[in-house]
Structure formats: C-alpha cells, structure tokens
N, C-alpha and C positions, 0 to 999 in steps of 0.2 A: 751745308755739307757739300763736298765735291769729291770727285775721284778723277784720276788720270785716265785719259782716253786709252792709252796703250795697255794699261792694266785691265781695263774693262774688256777690250777686244781680245787680249791674250787669254783672259779667263773664259770668255764665250767660245773662242776657237777650240780651246782644250775641252771644255764641258760638252760641246756639241760634236767633238771629234771630226772637224771639218776635213782633215787630211785623209779620212777613210772614204771620201766620196769623190767620184768623178761627176761633177755637176755641169749643168748648162750655163752656169754663171760662176763668178768668183764669190766664194763664201767668206765673209769677213768684212773688213773695212774697205769700202768701195770708193769713198771720197773722204779725204782728210780735212778736218776742220780744226776748231780750237782744241787746246790740250786739256783744259780743265772742264770737267763735265758736272753740272749741277742738276740738269733736267733732261730726261730722255723721253721721247715720244715714240711709241710703237704703233705699227699698223700692218695691214696685209700687203697692200700694193702701193708702190711709189706713183704719185700723180701730182699735178699742180695743186689740186684741191687739198690733198694731204699735206703737201709742203707748206701751203699758206696757213693751214691750221697749226702746224708745228712752229712756224715763225711767230704766229699770234700768241702761242703758249710759251714762247721764249725758249725753245729747245736748243740745247747744245749738241745733241746727237739724236738721230732718228734710226730706229732699227726696224726693218721690214722683212717680210717673207719674199715678196716679189720686188727685188731691187733693180739694178741695172743688168740686163741680159745682153751679152755681146752680140748675139745673133740678131738683135734689133738695130745694130749700128753698122752702117755700110763698111765694106772692106774693099779696097784700102780705106783706112780710117777717115771718116768724115762726120763731124759733130754738127748736126743741124736739126731743124724742125722741133718736134715735141721734146725729144731727149735733150737738145741744147737748152731749151727754156727751163726744163726741170733742173738741170745741172747748174745753170746760171743762178737760179733762185737759191740753191744750196750753197754755192760758192760765195755769193754776194752776202750771205748771212753767216758765213764761217761755221756752218753746221756740218758735223760728221754724219756720213751715211754708212750704215752697216747693213748688209743683207745676208740672210741665212735661208736657204731653200731646202734642198733634200735633207741636210742634217736636221732641220727642224721638223720634217715629216717623220723621220725614222727614230728620233730619240725615244728611248723606252720609258722615260719618266715624265717629260713635259711636252713631248712632241704632239703634232696635230693628231696623228692616228691613234696613239695610245690614249690621248685625252678624249677622243671621240668614243673609244671603246669603254672607258670608265663612265662617261656620261650616259651611255646606253646600257650599262650593266653587262657588258661583254667581258668575260673573265678567262683566265688560263690562256693568255695570249701568246702566240708564237709568231716570230717575224716572218713576213713574206714580202719580198721586194723591200720598199720603204714603209710598208704597212704591217698589219697584223691579222691573224685569224685566231678567233677564240670562240667561246660558247657562252650562252645564256644559262641561267640557273635551271630553267625549265623550257619546254617547248612553247612556242608562241605562234599565233596565227599571223600570216604575212601582213594582212591589212592592219592588224593591231600594231605590229612592229613599225610599219610605215607611219602610223599615227604618232607613235612614240618619237621617231626620228624628227618628224615635222614639229612636234611640240618642243623638243629639247633644243633643236637648232633654229626654231622660228622660221621655218621654210615651208614651201609646198613642193614636195619632191615629185620628180617625173620617174615613173616606175616601169620596169619591164618584168611582169609577173610570170616568168617561164620556168620556175622551179617548184619546190615542194610548198604546199599550202601551210604546213606546220614544220618548224625547224628549231634547232638550237645553235648551229654553228654559223658564225658571221665573219666575213672578211671585210676589212676596212683599209682603203688607200685613198686619201683625200685628193682633191683637185682633178687634173686631167689624167686619170688612171684607168680609163675604160679599156685600153689594150691588154690589161692584166687579168681579164675575166677568166681566162682558162687557167692561169696560174693560181688564182684564188680558188677556183673549183678543185683543182688538183690537190690543194691543201686541205680539202674536206669541207669547205664552206658551201652552204646552200643559198646564202644571200651575200651579195657584194654591194657595199656602200661606197660610192665614188662621188666625184664632184663634176663630172662632165660626161657627155655622150655624143657620138657621131653616128650618122645614118649607116655608115659602112660596117658597123659591128652589130647592129640591131638584130639582124637575122642570124648572125653567128651566135649571139647570146641566146636567142630562142632555140637554136639547134643544139647548143651545149646543154640547155636545161638548167639554167641558174636564174635566180631572181636578182635583178639589178635595181638599186635605188640611187638615182642621181639627186643628191641633196644640195647641189650647187657648188661651183668651184670656189668662190669667195667664202661662202659660209662654212665649208668644211676645212678652211685653212685659217680660221681666226684664233683657235684655242692655243696653238703652239706659241705664237708671238705674244699673246696675252700672258701666258705662263712665263715666258722669257722676261717680260717686263717686271713681273712680281719677283722673279729670281734676282734680277739686277738690283731692284729696290732693297731687298733683304740683304744681299751680299755687300753692297756698296753704300747703303744708307743714303741714297739719293732719290729724288722724286722721279717717278715714271708715270706715264699716262697713255692709255690706248685710245687712238683716234679711229673711229669707225667711219668709213666712207662706203655706205651701203651699195651692194651690187647683188642683183638677183641671179646672176649666171656664174 
C-alpha cells in the first residue's frame, strides 16, 4: 500500500491546524522527496543517527517534532556544517521531511501535553499556552506523584518542591516550557510538569510557591509524534515506525 505525499501532508496540516500557530520553524513539509509513500518513520529530533536509521528502514518520509529550525541556519543563508550533512543525507535518498512543533504540543487529542495528562491521570483539562491544566481524581502527595511521573515516562526527574505537599491540580507543558511557571500557577495549578529548567528561574519558582517537575525535554515530547504515526498508519494504510534516539535531557 502507498499514499501520495501531498495528500498525507495536506491531511496533517489540516488535522494539526498549523495555520493557527506562529512557530519558530516551518510546520509541514520541510524537504520534498518522492511522491509515493509506503513507509514513514517518526521521531522526536532530526539527527544523523535518526536519518541513518530511517534510510536503513527504507523510509519514504520522516515526520519529526524537532525538524529544521531556521534560527539554526546563518542569515544571509548559508548551508554548512551539521545541517548541511543532515539535509544531504535526506536529499540523496529522496526522503520527504515533515516537521510539526507547536501544533503537536497543543493538539487536544493526540498532542504531547494532552497525552502526558492522560498518561498521568490528569482530567478536566483546560488549555494554557500550548499545554493544559487539569486535576487528578484525588489529592496526592508530591513525592508520590513524582514517582508516578518517573515510572510512566521512564525518567529520573529533577524537582523543585516549593509548592503544596498535597494537591490535585497539575499543569503540563512539554519541552522548554519553564518560563511559563507563573502562567501555569495563575491557571490554578500547584504542580508544573515541564521538560527543561534554567538557573535563572529557580529562585523565581521558589518565590512563586509552585512545585516544578523537570521530566526531560526529549522524554516529554515523544508521545505526540508516536500518536501521529499511528494516526497516519490508520488513515492511509501504510507502515509507520517510531525510531527512538534516547536523550536524557
């Protein structure tokens, strides 16, 4: 079975509502390859290791969360170094590259953040930025909740325990979301799950009085693209496979 590239991309762009976002990158088809698609490889971040795996698995298209970000390319335009090597590998193998970033965070059905909420039992979710704030069925001890996060995401979280010891309301924004801590607290959350942290906000989080769980940038951004692969496989009856290139940060 195969499907046309433009039909797949058109469907994904509409399903993820890419026109609703002002992103740091272009969301959609970033590099054009062959027209007929029989195998799609999905992953979190574009890298030479990921591309080599996609080539080995005979991918016609790769769909990633972190694709080509224009702020990584010099202006005036100059294609060199690591980015040149990645793009060369894709072009020489006639592979399509599609990237979906913020639309895949925010999607209310298959996105990173709603998927994390479902995984952790966070319900009645309301959107905040590209994430969500919701609540657990009952109050839980903070340390117990951290153990749950670590177990479900297979991580060892870094925590800032500056909020309530027991709570129900949880905010989730995957990846480099730490600047949103005040916004998450204003939405009523006592705990904020993110994927990154910098020294510059540690004291501000302490002074704000909210618990912060850094569960890892990569590991909080796996579920959305995995779900996207399953969706494409079901919709277009073609093979998809997620390639995991582990990263602990």
